Backbone bond lengths (Angstrom), bond angles and torsions (degrees), N, CA, C in turn:
res aa  C-N    CA-C-N  psi(-1)  N-CA   C-N-CA  omega(-1)  CA-C   N-CA-C  phi
1 M - - - 1.461 - - 1.513 110.05 -
2 S 1.315 115.72 136.12 1.453 120.28 177.01 1.514 109.66 -88.91
3 N 1.357 115.70 129.65 1.455 116.81 178.53 1.517 111.87 -80.71
4 G 1.325 116.04 4.46 1.450 120.21 172.53 1.512 112.27 -86.97
5 L 1.322 117.65 -3.89 1.454 122.67 177.77 1.524 110.63 55.18
6 D 1.331 116.81 75.87 1.449 124.23 -175.96 1.524 111.58 -52.77
7 A 1.349 115.58 108.15 1.466 120.17 -175.82 1.517 112.34 -78.93
8 E 1.335 118.56 -10.06 1.460 120.53 -177.38 1.520 112.34 -83.14
9 K 1.313 117.91 -17.56 1.459 120.10 178.69 1.527 109.79 -69.43
10 R 1.319 115.15 135.69 1.463 121.00 179.75 1.522 107.70 -108.46
11 V 1.305 115.59 116.27 1.466 121.41 -170.51 1.527 110.52 -106.20
12 A 1.326 115.38 133.94 1.464 121.87 172.82 1.520 108.49 -110.17
13 V 1.327 116.67 124.84 1.464 122.13 177.31 1.526 107.51 -106.73
14 L 1.330 115.77 112.42 1.462 122.25 -176.12 1.524 108.42 -117.86
15 V 1.321 116.33 121.33 1.466 121.46 -170.35 1.524 110.67 -111.20
16 D 1.321 115.25 127.41 1.467 122.68 174.04 1.530 107.64 -86.47
17 C 1.319 116.32 85.38 1.471 120.63 -173.30 1.523 112.70 -65.19
18 D 1.325 117.22 -27.84 1.467 120.16 -178.81 1.523 112.51 -70.33
19 N 1.333 116.57 -17.10 1.463 118.88 -170.64 1.524 113.39 -123.96
20 T 1.332 117.01 17.72 1.459 118.98 178.19 1.525 108.71 -154.86
21 T 1.314 116.80 -178.56 1.462 122.16 -173.87 1.527 111.13 -108.85
22 P 1.330 119.33 148.26 1.468 121.28 177.66 1.522 113.42 -60.32
23 E 1.320 117.37 -22.98 1.465 120.54 -179.25 1.523 112.41 -62.76
24 I 1.320 117.56 -20.95 1.459 121.72 -175.91 1.522 112.04 -80.12
25 L 1.329 117.29 -16.55 1.457 121.37 -169.06 1.522 112.87 -64.31
26 E 1.318 116.97 -45.96 1.463 120.36 -178.58 1.525 110.94 -63.65
27 Y 1.328 117.16 -39.76 1.466 120.92 176.96 1.524 110.38 -62.25
28 A 1.331 117.20 -43.19 1.463 121.01 -179.59 1.524 111.48 -60.25
29 L 1.313 117.36 -40.91 1.463 120.53 179.82 1.521 111.71 -68.34
30 R 1.323 117.17 -34.25 1.474 119.57 175.71 1.524 110.55 -65.90
31 V 1.321 116.24 -37.85 1.464 120.73 -179.94 1.523 110.89 -65.62
32 V 1.325 117.56 -49.88 1.464 120.26 -172.65 1.518 112.68 -74.49
33 A 1.323 118.52 -17.55 1.461 120.36 -179.21 1.519 111.97 -61.06
34 Q 1.330 117.94 -22.59 1.463 120.71 -179.96 1.520 112.41 -78.93
35 F 1.330 118.24 -14.04 1.460 120.89 -173.28 1.520 113.61 -97.27
36 G 1.310 119.45 -19.03 1.454 120.71 -178.95 1.514 112.04 156.52
37 R 1.315 115.70 -162.25 1.464 121.65 -177.80 1.518 109.94 -90.40
38 V 1.308 116.59 127.71 1.465 120.80 179.45 1.527 108.62 -77.71
39 V 1.334 116.20 116.76 1.464 121.01 -177.72 1.526 112.16 -106.99
40 L 1.326 117.11 -19.92 1.465 121.19 177.96 1.518 109.37 -130.70
41 R 1.324 116.52 128.74 1.469 122.36 174.59 1.526 106.99 -130.01
42 R 1.318 116.43 109.49 1.462 119.32 -177.74 1.521 110.98 -137.24
43 G 1.304 114.78 140.17 1.461 121.02 175.89 1.513 109.81 -120.13
44 Y 1.343 116.75 130.12 1.462 122.52 -173.65 1.525 110.35 -113.32
45 G 1.322 115.58 135.07 1.455 118.68 177.82 1.513 111.49 -176.71
46 N 1.320 115.12 174.28 1.460 119.61 177.85 1.531 110.01 -86.34
47 H 1.315 116.10 178.94 1.462 120.79 -174.57 1.525 111.93 -61.07
48 T 1.324 117.17 -41.75 1.464 120.69 -178.23 1.521 111.28 -63.21
49 T 1.326 116.73 -43.07 1.466 121.04 -178.42 1.523 111.50 -66.65
50 L 1.325 116.92 -52.74 1.459 120.66 -173.45 1.525 112.79 -73.55
51 A 1.322 117.64 -21.07 1.465 119.86 -179.22 1.518 112.35 -83.65
52 N 1.320 117.60 -15.09 1.460 119.92 -174.67 1.525 112.23 -114.07
53 K 1.325 116.50 -102.41 1.465 120.59 -168.50 1.530 114.12 -66.28
54 W 1.330 118.35 -26.78 1.452 120.44 -175.46 1.526 113.65 -88.76
55 Q 1.299 118.04 -17.63 1.465 120.21 -171.51 1.524 112.52 -57.58
56 E 1.320 117.31 -50.94 1.466 121.02 -177.21 1.521 111.34 -63.94
57 A 1.340 117.27 -41.73 1.467 120.98 -177.61 1.521 111.39 -65.26
58 L 1.323 117.86 -43.56 1.462 121.18 -179.16 1.522 111.32 -65.92
59 V 1.322 117.15 -41.45 1.465 120.70 179.33 1.524 110.20 -65.62
60 R 1.318 117.18 -45.50 1.473 121.62 -176.70 1.519 111.76 -63.88
61 Q 1.333 117.79 -36.19 1.459 121.22 -177.35 1.533 112.95 -97.46
62 A 1.326 116.66 14.48 1.472 122.62 173.99 1.524 113.15 60.71
63 F 1.330 117.02 40.80 1.462 121.90 175.44 1.527 109.83 -93.44
64 T 1.317 115.83 148.00 1.458 121.12 172.33 1.521 108.66 -87.34
65 P 1.328 118.66 116.91 1.465 119.67 178.02 1.527 110.07 -75.73
66 C 1.322 116.36 130.74 1.463 122.09 179.75 1.523 108.00 -112.05
67 L 1.308 115.09 91.72 1.461 121.61 -176.35 1.521 110.47 -76.48
68 Q 1.332 116.18 128.99 1.461 121.69 178.59 1.524 108.94 -126.11
69 Y 1.316 115.72 121.88 1.460 120.22 176.75 1.525 109.84 -82.18
70 Q 1.315 116.21 145.42 1.463 121.30 175.20 1.526 108.38 -88.87
71 Y 1.326 115.96 114.47 1.464 120.78 -176.93 1.523 112.12 -80.05
72 A 1.334 116.22 -18.79 1.463 120.46 177.43 1.513 108.11 -150.20
73 S 1.318 117.06 152.12 1.457 121.71 -178.64 1.523 110.44 -62.29
74 G 1.353 115.64 134.76 1.456 120.73 176.73 1.516 114.35 85.72
75 K 1.340 118.63 -1.60 1.461 121.82 179.66 1.526 109.21 -100.15
76 N 1.334 116.10 123.82 1.457 119.95 -177.66 1.523 109.58 -100.79
77 T 1.311 116.55 89.38 1.460 120.67 -178.98 1.524 112.24 -71.14
78 A 1.344 118.18 -23.65 1.466 120.90 -179.59 1.522 110.91 -64.30
79 D 1.323 117.82 -40.50 1.465 121.16 178.90 1.523 111.00 -62.02
80 I 1.331 116.49 -41.85 1.462 120.60 -179.47 1.528 110.05 -65.98
81 A 1.326 116.92 -41.78 1.464 120.60 179.03 1.522 111.09 -62.35
82 L 1.318 117.17 -42.51 1.466 121.01 178.69 1.525 110.51 -60.80
83 A 1.326 116.84 -46.54 1.465 120.95 -178.38 1.528 111.29 -63.42
84 L 1.328 117.43 -43.79 1.462 120.83 -179.63 1.526 111.30 -65.07
85 D 1.326 117.35 -40.94 1.463 120.18 179.04 1.523 111.35 -65.60
86 A 1.330 117.34 -35.69 1.466 120.70 178.28 1.528 110.70 -64.76
87 I 1.319 116.89 -47.31 1.463 120.81 179.57 1.526 110.63 -63.22
88 E 1.321 116.46 -42.09 1.464 120.92 179.34 1.522 111.23 -62.75
89 A 1.342 117.35 -43.07 1.467 121.13 179.79 1.521 111.54 -63.87
90 L 1.325 117.01 -33.46 1.466 120.80 177.93 1.521 110.73 -72.21
91 F 1.321 117.02 -45.96 1.461 120.84 -175.19 1.530 112.86 -68.92
92 D 1.332 118.08 -31.32 1.468 118.15 178.78 1.532 112.29 -97.64
93 D 1.357 115.49 15.74 1.471 122.38 171.63 1.523 114.25 63.65
94 R 1.320 117.56 26.07 1.461 118.97 173.93 1.518 111.50 -78.66
95 A 1.326 117.70 -28.01 1.467 121.58 -178.34 1.521 109.60 -144.28
96 D 1.329 115.46 146.08 1.467 120.43 174.62 1.529 111.57 -123.85
97 T 1.318 116.00 -5.01 1.460 122.18 177.25 1.527 107.93 -131.25
98 F 1.335 115.40 134.34 1.458 119.75 -175.41 1.524 110.29 -124.72
99 C 1.322 114.98 137.86 1.461 121.49 172.17 1.519 107.24 -120.48
100 L 1.319 115.89 111.96 1.457 120.99 176.94 1.522 108.24 -97.40
101 V 1.303 116.72 122.89 1.459 121.76 179.69 1.518 107.17 -99.61
102 T 1.331 115.45 97.71 1.455 120.79 -174.24 1.518 109.87 -168.00
103 S 1.317 115.79 160.86 1.469 121.99 172.05 1.525 110.27 -121.95
104 D 1.329 116.57 15.94 1.463 122.88 -174.98 1.526 110.36 -93.14
105 S 1.322 116.95 117.66 1.466 121.50 -177.97 1.523 112.94 -67.48
106 D 1.340 118.30 -10.70 1.463 120.37 176.66 1.527 111.79 -61.62
107 F 1.329 117.15 -19.91 1.460 120.38 -179.00 1.530 112.85 -87.41
108 A 1.312 118.49 2.05 1.469 121.01 -179.43 1.525 111.25 -60.63
109 Y 1.329 116.88 -40.87 1.467 119.98 -179.17 1.525 110.68 -66.57
110 L 1.328 117.15 -39.38 1.463 120.37 176.05 1.522 110.47 -59.68
111 C 1.322 116.86 -43.62 1.472 120.66 178.68 1.523 111.01 -58.48
112 R 1.310 116.27 -44.80 1.467 119.97 -178.97 1.528 111.13 -64.11
113 K 1.330 117.55 -41.87 1.464 120.43 -179.34 1.530 111.26 -66.70
114 L 1.317 117.94 -39.65 1.462 120.80 177.60 1.520 110.77 -63.26
115 R 1.311 117.04 -42.31 1.465 120.79 -179.07 1.526 111.20 -69.37
116 E 1.323 117.40 -35.72 1.462 120.67 176.92 1.527 111.28 -60.48
117 R 1.325 116.15 -29.72 1.463 121.38 179.87 1.525 112.48 -89.88
118 G 1.334 117.49 7.14 1.457 121.28 174.89 1.510 116.07 96.61
119 A 1.320 117.96 1.98 1.464 120.37 179.66 1.525 110.71 -81.79
120 T 1.317 115.58 156.53 1.458 122.21 172.61 1.525 108.02 -99.22
121 V 1.335 115.73 134.45 1.465 119.90 -175.47 1.522 110.22 -124.94
122 H 1.317 115.94 124.78 1.460 122.40 174.35 1.524 108.47 -114.91
123 I 1.321 115.59 143.89 1.457 121.32 177.13 1.529 108.78 -117.12
124 V 1.319 116.36 131.93 1.461 121.72 170.03 1.519 106.48 -113.99
125 G 1.333 116.04 116.92 1.458 119.59 -176.37 1.512 112.30 -146.01
126 E 1.309 114.85 178.37 1.458 121.05 179.81 1.526 110.34 -89.16
127 A 1.331 115.97 175.27 1.464 120.76 -178.20 1.524 112.17 -60.90
128 K 1.320 116.96 -25.45 1.464 121.21 -178.23 1.526 113.25 -75.45
129 T 1.325 118.35 -4.99 1.464 121.60 -176.57 1.524 111.05 -59.05
130 P 1.342 119.02 124.40 1.466 121.65 -178.50 1.526 112.14 -66.53
131 D 1.335 115.86 154.40 1.461 121.22 178.91 1.524 111.68 -59.76
132 A 1.320 117.59 -31.61 1.465 120.79 -178.93 1.524 111.50 -58.39
133 L 1.321 117.09 -36.63 1.462 120.41 178.48 1.523 111.06 -82.26
134 R 1.303 117.14 -41.66 1.469 120.65 178.71 1.530 110.60 -55.83
135 N 1.323 116.44 -47.47 1.460 121.32 -174.63 1.520 113.35 -76.71
136 A 1.323 117.33 -12.31 1.462 120.40 178.82 1.522 112.04 -83.76
137 S 1.332 117.27 -9.07 1.466 121.26 -176.99 1.522 110.70 -103.00
138 D 1.334 115.72 165.80 1.464 120.17 173.13 1.520 111.02 -73.28
139 Q 1.323 116.25 -32.39 1.462 120.49 -179.32 1.523 108.92 -156.90
140 F 1.325 115.15 134.78 1.459 120.43 179.37 1.518 109.21 -111.96
141 F 1.323 116.46 133.95 1.462 122.65 178.00 1.519 108.32 -117.48
142 E 1.324 115.87 119.86 1.465 120.38 -177.41 1.520 110.59 -92.98
143 W 1.319 115.31 121.46 1.462 121.11 176.30 1.518 109.07 -88.93
144 Q 1.325 115.11 135.94 1.458 120.54 176.90 1.520 108.82 -120.60
145 K 1.298 115.57 136.83 1.467 120.54 -179.05 1.521 109.06 -60.08
146 P 1.333 118.07 124.39 1.460 120.07 -177.42 1.517 112.52 -66.71
147 V 1.328 114.86 144.39 1.462 120.90 176.30 1.524 108.04 -79.16
148 P 1.327 118.85 132.25 1.471 120.26 179.14 1.521 111.08 -55.29
149 E 1.334 115.76 131.65 1.460 120.72 -177.51 1.520 110.82 -87.41
150 T 1.320 114.87 140.64 1.460 120.13 173.79 1.518 108.56 -84.82
151 A 1.315 115.74 172.98 1.462 119.41 -179.97 1.517 111.18 -60.99
152 A 1.330 116.54 -32.69 1.464 120.15 -178.52 1.509 111.88 -79.04
153 Q 1.346 118.15 -13.69 1.456 121.02 -177.33 1.519 110.37 -118.21
154 G 1.319 117.48 33.74 1.449 120.74 -175.98 1.513 112.28 -65.96
155 S 1.348 115.73 169.02 1.453 120.59 -178.06 1.520 112.02 -80.73
156 L 1.324 118.25 -8.30 1.452 122.29 177.08 1.520 109.39 -118.96
157 E 1.330 114.94 130.97 1.464 120.52 -178.69 1.513 108.92 -122.49
158 K 1.318 116.95 130.77 1.457 120.87 179.21 1.523 110.40 -75.63
159 V 1.335 115.34 147.19 1.456 121.32 178.46 1.518 109.39 -92.31
160 N 1.356 115.21 133.55 1.462 121.90 176.27 1.521 113.54 48.44
161 P 1.331 118.49 64.57 1.467 119.69 177.45 1.521 110.63 -65.17
162 K 1.322 115.88 152.21 1.469 121.15 -178.12 1.522 109.82 -70.30
163 P 1.355 118.06 131.79 1.468 120.07 178.98 1.517 111.52 -54.69
164 A 1.340 115.10 149.54 1.468 120.66 -174.47 1.519 112.12 -60.87
165 G 1.347 117.75 -33.10 1.459 120.01 -175.49 1.511 114.61 -85.16
166 T 1.340 118.03 -1.78 1.456 120.52 -176.89 1.517 110.80 -77.04
167 K 1.309 115.42 136.29 1.458 120.37 -178.24 1.525 109.52 -75.52
168 A 1.293 116.49 131.45 1.461 120.89 -179.00 1.517 110.26 -72.17
169 E 1.342 116.15 137.08 1.453 120.62 177.91 1.525 109.43 -84.13
170 P 1.324 116.94 147.71 1.468 118.77 177.85 1.520 110.71 -63.67
171 A 1.310 115.73 141.23 1.458 120.82 -177.42 1.521 110.42 -71.46
172 K 1.336 116.58 140.00 1.450 121.99 176.87 1.521 108.27 -98.80
173 L 1.294 115.84 120.08 1.453 120.22 -175.48 1.519 112.65 -75.67
174 D 1.349 117.02 -23.27 1.458 119.38 -173.62 1.528 113.39 -90.10
175 S 1.338 119.89 -4.85 1.465 121.22 -179.67 1.527 109.64 -130.19
176 P 1.339 117.67 114.70 1.466 120.20 -179.36 1.522 111.51 -66.35
177 K 1.305 115.86 142.79 1.461 120.52 179.66 1.525 110.37 -74.63
178 P 1.337 117.72 141.73 1.466 119.35 174.13 1.525 109.10 -68.03
179 P 1.339 117.66 153.68 1.464 119.19 179.67 1.523 110.79 -63.27
180 P 1.328 118.58 141.81 1.465 120.05 179.73 1.525 111.07 -65.26
181 K 1.328 115.74 146.65 1.464 119.66 177.63 1.524 109.22 -80.57
182 L 1.305 115.44 123.63 1.458 121.91 -177.10 1.520 110.39 -117.80
183 R 1.345 114.53 155.13 1.469 120.96 179.61 1.527 108.97 -122.85
184 P 1.321 118.73 90.26 1.462 119.58 179.12 1.523 111.67 -67.93
185 K 1.330 115.30 140.51 1.465 120.47 -176.48 1.520 113.24 -64.86
186 F 1.339 117.18 -26.62 1.458 118.35 -173.84 1.528 112.80 -65.47
187 V 1.333 118.22 -19.72 1.464 120.31 176.70 1.528 109.96 -68.68
188 V 1.327 116.79 -44.92 1.471 120.76 176.69 1.524 110.41 -63.48
189 E 1.324 116.67 -41.72 1.465 120.44 179.28 1.524 111.10 -62.39
190 A 1.324 117.04 -37.11 1.462 120.91 179.11 1.525 111.17 -66.90
191 V 1.329 117.14 -45.29 1.469 120.44 178.22 1.522 110.33 -62.13
192 N 1.315 116.78 -42.42 1.464 121.47 179.77 1.526 110.84 -58.93
193 M 1.324 117.48 -43.51 1.458 121.12 -177.71 1.528 112.11 -73.90
194 L 1.323 117.44 -45.74 1.457 120.92 -175.22 1.523 112.80 -70.70
195 A 1.333 116.83 -35.89 1.464 120.44 -176.31 1.519 113.14 -86.20
196 A 1.326 117.26 -9.77 1.470 120.51 -173.23 1.520 112.79 -59.33
197 D 1.333 117.45 -38.14 1.459 120.68 -174.93 1.519 113.76 -101.52
198 T 1.318 117.95 7.02 1.459 119.67 179.27 1.527 109.64 -87.23
199 P 1.333 117.78 148.00 1.475 120.59 -176.32 1.524 114.01 -57.43
200 E 1.325 116.65 -37.51 1.465 120.32 -176.02 1.519 112.75 -101.49
201 G 1.330 117.34 2.01 1.455 120.37 178.07 1.510 114.65 67.94
202 K 1.334 116.54 31.30 1.459 119.35 179.46 1.527 109.57 -145.47
203 I 1.327 115.66 162.18 1.456 122.08 176.29 1.517 108.49 -135.09
204 T 1.316 116.65 162.04 1.458 119.44 177.48 1.528 109.55 -75.80
205 V 1.305 115.06 151.51 1.464 119.81 178.75 1.526 110.15 -63.57
206 S 1.336 117.01 -35.32 1.468 119.76 178.96 1.521 111.08 -65.81
207 A 1.350 117.60 -38.27 1.463 120.52 177.37 1.524 110.88 -65.43
208 L 1.334 116.51 -39.22 1.460 120.32 176.76 1.525 110.37 -62.80
209 G 1.327 116.45 -42.84 1.455 120.04 178.99 1.522 112.22 -62.28
210 S 1.348 116.41 -40.36 1.467 120.29 178.15 1.518 110.84 -63.14
211 Y 1.331 115.73 -41.29 1.467 119.91 179.86 1.529 110.87 -64.51
212 L 1.317 116.77 -45.47 1.467 120.05 -178.83 1.529 111.23 -63.30
213 K 1.331 116.71 -33.91 1.462 120.45 177.22 1.526 111.03 -70.39
214 R 1.328 116.21 -34.12 1.466 118.83 178.43 1.524 111.48 -68.55
215 T 1.308 115.64 -38.67 1.464 118.38 -179.54 1.527 111.55 -73.87
216 D 1.344 116.43 -31.57 1.463 120.55 179.16 1.527 108.24 -147.70
217 P 1.341 118.26 99.07 1.467 120.52 -178.01 1.524 113.73 -57.09
218 A 1.322 117.48 -20.55 1.467 120.72 -179.57 1.528 112.59 -88.95
219 F 1.339 117.86 0.60 1.467 120.04 -176.60 1.522 110.92 -61.51
220 S 1.323 115.78 134.86 1.459 122.19 175.67 1.524 108.68 -152.42
221 P 1.346 118.38 130.60 1.472 120.16 177.03 1.525 112.44 -58.45
222 Q 1.344 116.53 -29.17 1.463 119.74 -179.42 1.528 111.75 -62.22
223 T 1.324 116.38 -28.75 1.464 120.23 178.28 1.519 110.92 -60.30
224 Y 1.333 116.32 -30.13 1.463 122.16 -177.33 1.526 112.00 -102.47
225 G 1.347 116.58 13.58 1.453 120.79 173.67 1.511 115.52 88.42
226 H 1.348 118.34 16.22 1.464 121.62 -177.42 1.525 110.43 -113.68
227 S 1.328 115.97 149.86 1.462 120.27 -178.88 1.521 112.17 -74.52
228 G 1.315 117.27 -25.95 1.456 121.63 -179.70 1.516 110.21 -165.93
229 L 1.347 116.31 175.98 1.458 119.85 -176.53 1.523 111.78 -66.95
230 L 1.331 117.48 -40.18 1.464 119.52 179.40 1.521 110.59 -63.25
231 D 1.316 117.08 -43.54 1.467 121.28 176.48 1.528 110.40 -58.42
232 M 1.311 116.25 -38.86 1.463 121.66 179.79 1.528 110.68 -66.54
233 I 1.337 116.45 -45.94 1.462 121.35 -178.36 1.526 111.15 -60.05
234 K 1.316 116.83 -39.22 1.463 121.21 -175.45 1.526 113.13 -66.70
235 T 1.317 118.03 -12.96 1.465 120.12 178.88 1.528 112.69 -87.14
236 Y 1.336 117.50 -9.29 1.464 121.05 -176.42 1.526 111.57 -85.76
237 D 1.329 115.82 131.29 1.462 120.13 173.25 1.525 111.42 -72.32
238 L 1.333 117.19 -25.24 1.465 121.54 -175.43 1.521 113.31 -90.37
239 L 1.346 117.51 -1.08 1.459 121.40 -178.74 1.523 110.71 -124.87
240 V 1.328 115.56 150.28 1.461 121.70 177.03 1.526 108.39 -126.80
241 A 1.325 116.78 121.86 1.464 122.11 176.23 1.523 108.97 -97.10
242 Q 1.324 116.45 140.54 1.463 120.83 -176.72 1.524 109.43 -140.26
243 Q 1.346 116.22 132.82 1.460 119.75 177.72 1.520 109.45 -83.51
244 E 1.321 116.34 124.76 1.457 121.74 -179.82 1.522 109.54 -89.63
245 Q 1.335 116.61 -177.09 1.457 120.27 176.63 1.523 109.07 -62.01
246 G 1.313 115.38 135.42 1.455 118.99 -174.35 1.514 109.41 93.50
247 T 1.317 115.58 -139.69 1.463 119.16 -175.51 1.517 113.82 -116.43
248 H 1.343 117.65 -6.72 1.461 117.40 -174.95 1.528 111.41 -84.79
249 W 1.318 114.81 157.73 1.458 123.01 -178.48 1.517 109.88 -115.73
250 S 1.320 114.85 152.66 1.464 120.98 173.73 1.526 108.51 -122.76
251 V 1.326 115.26 165.44 1.462 120.47 179.74 1.512 109.07 -140.02
252 R 1.309 116.02 143.20 1.459 123.11 178.59 1.519 108.82 -141.53
253 L 1.331 115.44 168.06 1.457 119.46 173.11 1.520 109.56 -72.35
254 A 1.315 117.16 142.08 1.461 120.89 176.19 1.522 109.25 -67.00
255 P 1.336 117.69 140.76 1.467 119.15 178.28 1.520 111.32 -61.80
256 K 1.315 114.92 142.10 1.466 119.47 -179.79 1.518 109.83 -74.08
257 E 1.324 115.26 138.58 1.457 120.01 178.55 1.519 109.43 -77.86
258 T 1.326 115.61 132.80 1.465 120.57 177.85 1.511 109.06 -108.85
259 G 1.306 116.18 129.88 1.464 120.72 -179.50 1.512 111.97 -76.76
260 D 1.312 116.65 158.62 1.461 121.27 177.77 1.514 109.90 -74.79
261 H 1.332 116.25 138.00 1.464 121.61 179.39 1.525 109.42 -113.48
């Protein structure tokens, strides 16, 4: 993986809605953002699937729903439509990288054919995904159902909270308070994923910023009370920012502390 986030790659995200859960969609988009620009977002399923649990997720994440009616019992027309659209997107040069969101081993042959034609294929699936599908892809990403977070383990952490014994100052009505500085967990998760395959275990701050924008075009450090991304990174105990030669900065995970034995 290039930590420069190759912007020339054209990524197609094709979702087998009949065989997976809407909860996986956001994770899949975070994964593929490191590979290039997503040019195709499509979700395939029958009327029952797309009309119920998947409808809100597809609309929110700007996916095109591809409704497929079953003309006979036991025939999965959605799988065939997904496979044909993938081949078509490759042949007319709309995409050169594919992310199939599925745990269905029936797509293993499609993966092999796409790779034979020079495409890169990633699979995002659940733990139940058979080895036949995992091994047919260039890279498999396993989604795990998130554990519900308690209030103490939320996804946003305040920076430098006031000690419990400190006396609270009276509020000033004439001066609005600045927004509190927060540390969202997804920044650490992004660094962990992007830097994992790099030789030195680090990425540039600009590459991290590009990735965060790809996953959420509305992302802004100011939303979390920071003047910029570098300022935001420097507040994390789990991250280390380092100035390289020249003016650019890099970021890595902080080394884990090892206790004395």
